[in-house]
N, C-alpha and C positions, 0 to 999 in steps of 0.2 A: 125709350124711342119720340120720334115726334108725331104729332098729334095724339101720345098718351094717357092716359087719363089715371093716375093715381090715388088709394083712394087706405095702401094696409102700412102694415108699419111693416116695415124689416129691420131683421133685429141680425147683425154679425156677432156670431161669436165667435171668432179669430181675427188675427187684425190685417188677413193677408185674402178673406173671402167673398166672393166677387159675385154681386147681380145683375143679371143684365137682361138688362129690358128694351122688346121693340120698337117696332114705329105701329099705331092705331088700335096700342092695344089699350084695355081697361082692367083693373083690377081692383075689385069694392070693398069694403073694411077685411079683409086678412090680413095674414101673417106668413112672413114671406122666414125665414127660422136658418141660416147661409153657414157654416160656417169651410168651407169652401166650393161651391160653386152654384147655381143655383142658375139656370137659362130661357130667356123665353121669346119666343118668336112676336112676331109683326100680325097682327090683325085676329090677337085672342083675347078670348071673354075670358075671367077668372069673376064667376060669381064669391058674393058677400059669405060672410065665415068660413074663406078656405084656409088649409094648412097647407104649405108646402112649407118640407124638412130637408137637411140633406144632408142629416148626422142621425145617430141613436140619441144622440143626447149626456146616454152613458153607459157604461162597461154592463154585459147580458150578467158578469159574472160580479158577487155581490163580492168580494176581496177584493176589485178593485176597486167596487163606485161605493167602500161605504163608511172610506173621506171625502167624501164626495159633499155633501156640504162644506161640511170639517176647514175643507178648501176654497169655496167661494167665497165664506165668512170673510177670509187672507187675501179676494183678489187674487187665487188660481185657479185654474182648472187646467190635467192633465189630458190631455185631447188622441193620449200615444194608445189611449185602452180602448177607443171608443168609435165602432164602424161610420163609417166617412165613404159616403159617393155624391155626385153630383146629380143634379134634375135636369132633364132637358126635358121644358114641355115647348111644344111646333109651332110652324107656321098655323092660325086658322081653327087653334080648338076652341072650345067652349070650356070650361068645368065648376058645374051647376054650386050651386047652394052650399056650403058646410060639408065639403068638400076633403079630405086629405089623401095627400100625394109625398109616399115619405122615399127616403133614400135609396139614392140606382132608379131613377125612373125615370125610362125618357117615353111618353108621349105625342106619339107620333100624329104628321100635317092631318088637319081634319078632326076631327077626335070630340067626341063626346062626352065626359066624365061625369053621367048620372047625380042627382045633386045624395047630399049623404055615402055619397061612394065611399071605400079608400082603395088608397090605389097604392099596391104594394108592389107589382111587377109595369114593366114593361103597357103597352098600350098601343096598336097594330093602327096603322094611319084610316081611317075614313070609316070607323068603328064607332061604336056608340057601349060602353063600357056600366054598372050602377055594381051597383051593392060589399057588400064587406065580408070576403072580401071583393073587391072590384072585378067582373067579371062581363066578356061580350052578350051585348045582348042582339042588336046588332049592326047588321053592315049600311053604309053608307051607300046612296045607289049612285051611279053616278052621273048620271043629270041633278042632282042635287049638290056634286062638290064645286 
């Protein structure tokens, strides 16, 4: 996006992965790991040390992941048994230091994710969440939106 500053590493796990970053957005030295789609809106702040990932990396079933390393050594990865779902970081959000945003999460407009949080579920607009797993801590007052 226009007037954005990106210091992140962006890794595409699949050739059709898409990362979209809006205007006036800052991403510190963080990691975006994409197999499907990561959407980051306008006026977003993502601090240093964050990880945003739109997939599980491996199947939860050992029988389906037992050959992953051997396949990687051959330059292959079978994504058929790996859960994948887009991540959406809405406009005006702030993601604190060392937070982790996992697959399938939508962070609503103006939300704040406290430092070190692990976000496994959607975050409502204009709320503050924190912890592992992240839970709602506060609502942002209307006059501060």
